[in-house]
N, C-alpha and C positions, 0 to 999 in steps of 0.2 A: 408269806406271800409278798410283803413289802420288800424284803431283802432280795427275793428272786427277781423282782422287777428291776431293782438296782442293777443286778448283774446282767440282765438282758440289755439294759441300756448301755452298759460299758462295752458289751460285745458289739452293739450297733454302732457305737462311736469308732471303735477299732476298725470295723468294716468300712465306715465312711472315710476314715483317715487312709486306708489302703486304697480306696477308689480314687481319692484326691491325688495321692502320690503317683498312681498309674497314669492319671490324666496329665499331671504335670510333667512326668517322664516322656509321655507321648508328644505333648506339645513341644518340649525342648528338642526332641529328636526331629519332629517336623520343621521346627524353626531352623535347626541346623541344616536340614536338607535344603532349605530355600535361602540361607544366609549368603549374602554377597561378600566377596573378598576382593581387595583391590590388588591387581597385579600390574607391576610396572616393569619397564625394560628399556634397553637401548639396542639398536640395530646398527651394525657397523659393517663396512667392507673388510677385506683382508688387510688393507692398508690403514685400517683404523679410522677411515673417513666415515662420517655418518651416512646412513641411507635414508633419504627423505621420502615421504609418501609411500612407504612400504605398507602393504595390506597385512593387518593382523586380524585374523579370523578364527573364530572358535569352531572346531570341527563339529558337524552335525547340527549347525544352527546358523542363523543369519547374523548373529551378533559379532561385532568387531569394531575396529577403529583404523586409523592410519598413523604413521609416525610423523612427527613434526620436522622442521628443517634441520634440527640437531639429531634426528634419529631416535627420539624418545617417544614413548607411548605410555598410556595408562588404560587399563581394561578391568571392568568389573566381571568377575567369573563366579560361578556356582560350584558347590562341591561335585556335582555330576559331570562338570566339564573336565576333560581329561587331556586334550590335545589342542594346540593352536597351530595355525599354518601362517607362515610368513612368506610372502611372494612380492616380487617387484620385477618389473621389466629390466632385462639385462643381468638378472641374477637367478641362480637356481632356487627353486622353491624349497623351503625347509619346514620340516615338522618338528615341533618341540613338545614333548610330554610336560604336562603340568604336575609337579611334584608336590607332595603334601608338605605344608609349612614353609613353602618357598614362594616369596612374593616378588622377588626382583630377578630379572633374567638379563644377561648380556648375550646377544645373538649376533653371530657373524654370517654373512651371506657370501657364497662363492659366486663369482662372476661367470656368466655363461660365455663360452667361446663364440666369437663372431665368425660368421661364414662367408661374408661377402669379400670385405677387405680389398676391393678393387680387382679381384680375380675373376669372379663370375660376371658374365656378360648377358644381359637380358634383352629381349627384343625392345624396339623403340617405344612401342605403346603398351608394353606389359604393365607398367606402373598405373596407367590410366584404366586398363582392363581390371586390375586389382580393385580400384576404387568402385568402378561400375558394379563389379560382382559383389563388393561389400554392401552397396546400396541395395541391390536386388535381394540380398539375403538378410536384411534387417529383420524382416517378419519372422524369420526362423531362428535367429540368434538371441533375440531380445524378448522380454515378457509379452505375452499376447493378452493379458488381463491387467486390470488396474491393480496397482500395489501401493501400499502405504509405507513410506520410508520414514524411519526415525533417524534424525541426523543432528549434527552439530555445526554451527556457523560461528566463525570469528571474523569480525571486520576490524582491521587495524589501520588507523589514521596516524601517520607519522611524518616527521620532518625528513627522514632519509629512508632509503630502501631497506635498510637493515633493521628498522624499527627501534632504533636506540632512544629516540625522543618521540614520545607519543603526544598526539592531541587526545586520542582516547582509543579504548579497545571495547568493542561490543561483543559479547558472547551470548549465543542463543541456542536453545534447543527447539527444533522444528520438526513438525510432521508434514511431509510432502506426498501428496497424492499424485502418482505417476500414471498416466493413461497408457493404453496399449500402444506399443511401438509399431503396430500395424498401420496406424494413422499418423500422418504428419501433424504435429502439434507444436505450437509456440508458447502456449500458456498453460497454467495448471493451478491447482489449489494448494494452499500452505496454511498450516495452523501454527501460531507462535505459542509454544508450551511454556517457555520461560525465556527472559532476557535479562542480561546483567551488564551494567556499565562498569567495567573494571576500574577505570581511571577517574571517574566522576568529573569529567570535563567535556567540552564540546568544541566542534569545529565551526569554522565560518559557514553560514547557512548555504553559501553557493556551492560548497563542496560536499553537501550531504547527498548521499546515494540512497535514494528512496526505494529502489527495487532490490536491495541487497538481500532481503529474505527470499527472493525467488531465484537465487543463484543456481539451484538444481534444475530449474526450468529454462532459465535464459541461455545457459551454456551446456545443455545436454545436446551436443551437435547431432547425435544420431537420431533422436526423435524430432528435432527440428528440420533436419535435412536441408540445411543452408550452406551457402558458400560452395565448396567443392563436393559436397554430398547432395547438392541439388541437381538431379539429373537433367534438368532443363537448362542449366548454366555450366555444365561440366566442361564444355569446350571453351569457357572463358579462363580456364586454369591450365597450367603446365605442370606435369607430374614427372617425377624422377625417383628411381629406387636408390636410396642412400646406403642402406645397410640391412643386414638380417641377423637375427639371433634366434634363440629357442625360447618358447614360453608355453607352459602348460603342455609340454610334450610335442609341440609343433614348431615349424618355422614361423618366425614373426618378421614381416617385411616392414621396414621403415621407409615410407613413402613421403617425399617432400612435394609441396606444391606452392605456387604463387600465381597471383593474377598477372595480367599482361602489363598493368601499370606499377607493379611492384609495391602496391600499398598494402596487400594482405599476403602473408606467407605463413607456412606452417608445416606440421608433419602429421601423418596418419599411420598408425601402427596396425597392420592387418595380418591376421593368421591365414596361412595358405590353404589349410584343409577345410575350414568352415567359413572363411572370408569374414570372420568377426572383426569388428573395429574395437581394439582393446584400449587404445589411447589416442587422443588427438590434441595437438598443440596449435594454437593460432596466435599470430602476432599482427596487429593492425597499427600501421604508421599513420597517425591522424595528421601529422605535419605534411605528408605527401599527398593526402587525399583532399582535393579542393572542396568537394561536397561536404565531407565531414568537418573541414576547417571552417566552413561557412556557418555550420551549426554549432561549432565548438566554442561558445562564447566564454567558457571558463578556462580555456587555454590548456585543455588536455592534450598530452603529447603522444601517448600510445596506449594500447590495450593489449595485454598478454593474458591468454587463457590456456589452462592445462586441464583436460577432462579425461578421467580414466575410469574404466569399468572392470569388474571382477566376475569370475565365473562361479556359479553355485546353482545346483539343482537344475541343470540342463539349460540355463540361461545366463547371459551376460547382463549384469546390472550396474547402475551407476555407483561408482566407489567414492569418488571425490571430484571437486571442482576447485581450482585455485585461480583466482582472478587478480591481476595486478594492473594498476594504471598510475600515471604521473600527471599532476597538474603543475604547469610551469611558466605561466606568463609573468607573473609578479614575484612569486616565490615558490620554492620546491615544496611539493606536498604529494605524499605517496599514500595510495590506498591499496591494501592487500587483503583479500578476503578469501577464505577457504571454507568450503562446505564438505563435510565428510559424513558418509552414510554409515549408520551403525547397526540398523535392524530393519527387518521387512515383515510385513504382513500381507500375504497374498490374498486374503478375503478382505477387500477394502471397500468402504462405503464413502459416499460423497461427505465432505466436510461441511457442516451447516454454514450457510453463507455468513451469518453474523459472527462466526468464529474464525473466519478466514483472514489471514494477513493479506491485505489488498496490496496490489502492485505499487500503488502510490503511497504507501505507508513507509515511514522511516523507523527502523527498529529501535533507534535510541529513544524515541518518544515513549515506548513502552518498557524501557529498561529500568530495572531496580538497582539499588546499591548491592555490592557483593558482600556475602557473608560466608563464614566457614563452611556452611552446609549448602551453599548455592547449588553445587554440582554433585552432591552426594548421590551415587547410584547412577550417574550419567556417564557414558563413554565419551568424554570430551576430548578433543584434539588438544594436546598440551601447548601452551604458549612457548615460543622460542626464548623469550627473555623473561626471567623471573622478576625483574624490576619493572613494575607496571605503573610507576607513579607518573603522572602527566607532567611533562616538561615543556609542552607547547603552550601557546598562548590561550589559556582557557578564557571563556567569555565571562565578563563581570556580571554581578547580580542584576544590574538594571537591564542590561541587554538580554540576559536569560529570561528575565520576567517578561520583557516585551515579546520575545520569541514564544513563550508560553501563552501569552494573550493572543497574538496574531494567529496561532494555529487553530484557535477555536472560533475564528471569524469565518462567516459565510456570506456569499453574495448571491442574490437571486434577481432574476429578470423574468417578465412574463407579460402576458396580455390578459385583460379582464373584460368582462361583459356585464352590464347592468341595465335594468329598465328604470325609467324615471318618469314622473308626472308633474305637470306644472299647472297650478290653479289659474283661473282667469283673473286678471287684475288690471288696474289702470295706473298710469304713471303721470303725475302732476309735479313738475319741478320748474322752479323759476329763480334765476339769480341774474347778476348783471351781465353775464356773458352767454348764458344758455337759457333757452325756453323749450320746455318739454311738455307735451300733452299727447298721451297715447294710450289706446286701449289694446290690451293683449288678450287673445283667446286662450282657453285651456288647451294644453297639448300634452301628448306623451311621445317619448322617443326612446332609442336604445343608445347606450354608451359603449364604445370600444376604445380601449386605450392601452398604454404601456405603464407597467408597474415595476418599481425597483425596490429590493428588499435587502436588508442588512441584518444578519443574525449574529448573536454571540452565545455560544454553547457554554452552559455551566454544568459540570458533572455529567457530560455526555448527552443527557436527555433534556435537561431544563434549558430553555431557549429564551433570551431576551431579543425583542424584535424592533426594528425601526424600519418604516416603509414610506414610500412616496409614490404617487401615481397621478397620471393625467390622460385625458382622452384625446383622440385625434379629431380634427375638424375645428372650425371656428364658430359654427352656429350655436352649439352648446359647448360650454367649457367647464370641465370638471377637474378640480385639483384637490388632492388630499394629502395629508401628512399624518402618520400615526405611529404610536409606540404601544408595545404590549408584551405579553409573555405567551410562551407555548410549551407544550410537553410532549415529546416524541415517545410513542408506544409502538415497539416493534411487534409485528404480527409473526410469531415464531413459525407457524405452519406454512407461511409463504416466503419467509426468509428476507427477501429483498424489499418487501413492503412494510411500511409502518405508518400509522395515523398520528397526526398532530392536532389535538384540540388546542384552541388558542383564543385568548381574549385580548382585545385591543381598544385603544381610545383614539379616535380620529378628530382632526381639525380639518373641515371641509369647506371649499367654495364651490358652489354649483350655480351656473348662470346660463341665461339664454339670450342670444343676441337679438336685439330689436331694431337694428338698422343704425344709421349715423345721424348725428345732429350737427348743425353748423354752429361754429363758435365765432362770435363777433370780434373778439380780440383775445390776446394772450390772457391767461388767468391762472390763479393758484387756488386750489381747494384741497383741504386736509393736508396742507403742506406739500402738495404735489403740483408741479407747474406743467400746465398744458399749453402748447404754442402752435398746434396744427389747426388748420381751418375747419376740419371736420373731426368730431370725437365719436368713437363707437359707443353705442349704448347697450348695455346689458342689464337685465333685471335678474334677480336671484336671491340666494341666501348664503350667509355664513353660518355654519352650524357645527355643533359638536356632537358626536355619537359614540355610544359604547357598542362595540362589535364583538360577536361570538361567532367562531368559525371552526370548521373541521377541514383538515388538509390531509390528503393522501399522498405519501411520498413513495417513489420507486427509485431504489439506489442503482444507477446504471453502472457506475464505477465508484471507487472510494471517494473520488472528489466531486463527481457529478451525480445529481439525482434530479428526477422529474417530479413536479408537483401538480396537483389538481385539487382545487378546494372550492368551498362556498362560505360566504360570510353574511350574517344577518346584522343589520344596523338598527340600533334603537336610539333615536335622537333624544339628547338630554338638554340641549340649549340651542336656540336658533335666533337669527336676526335677519329680517327681510330688508332689501334695499336695492339700490342700483349701483352698477359699476360703470364708471367712466374710464375708457381706455384709448390710449393713443399708440400707434405703430405696434399693434399686438402682433405677436408671433407665438409659435409654440413654446419657446423657451423663456423669453423675457418680455415684458411690456411695462409701460407707464400707466399706472391705473390708481383710481381713488375710489374708495367705497363709502356711499352715503346711506346710512341706515334710515329706515322710514321714520318719519316724524321729525327729522332734523334737516337743517339747511334748506327749509322750504319744501321738503319732499313729503307730500301727503301720504296717508296710509295707502299701501299698494293693494291690499286685499282684506276683505273681511273673513277670509277662509283660513287665516293663520299662515302656515307654511306655504310659500309659493312653490318650492321645489322639493321633491322628496324621492329618495330611493331606499328600498328596504333590503333587497337581496343582491349579492354580488357574486358572480362566478369567475373563476380565473384559472389559469394554467401557465406553466413555465418551467424554468430550470434553476437549480441552485448549485453554486460551485463553492467548495470549502477550500481554504488555504492548506 
């Protein structure tokens, strides 16, 4: 019986081993089925010149990339992928089978024959009619639902247009939520998935382009319907047909345009059968535009933008945006940014507000150092120059530390309201120059004033605060200075809202005007010299208070937010007395404080605190650098 049990145990182990072997085999096959392979290639013309910004798309998917300026590309593929499509305006579309065990391809594109060449003559307004029809057909040619685009952004700051000497290169993976093209839209949502600073250096702050992450929204000419695509301003532009070629099996018209001041010009590429806008180029000469020059304090010389779309699943979609500009008042400085779309999701949801890359954010602030695995699995647009060491003037450690400090600074301004009470008291004061004897009744009143706030954020949520406030009017004068801490707690369900519990310690002067007293001659008291014939008399308190408050913030934009809050004051130390003031105004005055029981001032009140405020309500705005 014992031996039989042993034998059964061995059979059981053998069965378990067989099951484990089957599971491992299944997992390895499954993993192979989903494993990614890096496919690289070069796209050339017949004359061996590289083809820049050619679309490389995997058939039966939205995945793809574009070639760089040297015609090179990199693409992650799966074993199920069998065919890639290479297309570019001016060239015949080419299909290339993906071969097993082949990871590098050299692809040559054949140029399309031009059909215009100065032979075909079109009616005078035919070019304008093409543009009008293109705008009318936007609803039919482009997506009618929200789509989430996965794309790759590179911003290159360099000393020359070829990018041989870099200030730095920022690379980012972005998710861009595109709205329906049926509605004219200028803004949109962006999520920063990853950001890398390739060169680990910085550019001068005045050359930082804060909206670079929104390139896919800023220069999607079709959805913005600006310039020559604005039907209300189309008469401000002059159009002409420059050339035609074939693309996607149809005639493609190259329509040039310029405004009447010659400050903006460009090209629109329109298909004749569907009137789809396939590509648009625009050049803005900022030196010729007086209005732009007035606002152009950094000496920007020009803006050049190229935006192209590709056709997939019955719609034209954004393929890439290439943005170039030069700053050139003091020294040459070039910015080249390219955004390339690599994948699409047609079932798109809103990006949660607190995950969005705001229009006022600078991508470099979120960038990390590059590592060998930074872009593993990402269809990045290859850099043109493999040498990415920073040769520009990188910022030294002290200025970099100062920049990191100032970007966490916030300024706030607002108005406050508070109710205060004043106990009945008498003033008895006598010296060589003044003689005061006055009874003051108990009063209550309301305070309205201006508050200024300075915050410094530590680790995003923890806030150090410094504030100062003063009320309007001369009858009652309230001045406070406080320091404290706060902690912001975002309300995830509401997204833009968050609450800030805070604790502060205040030094406060609260006084009530009791008229004027005559001065017999010039005198000095408390080391303050008074020389006016009449001196304003205030009675009041100097006190210190511990304050606890709760503030509700609403983020209007990345840099602006609205605040609404309440603070409760607990007095920890106070001193009653009188204030003698001369030439008082809202900002500055000559004053001396005499506390009760000194300099001949008798006790003002048997009730202790003369003036008291417990609860403060305020509202205003906060701006972050």
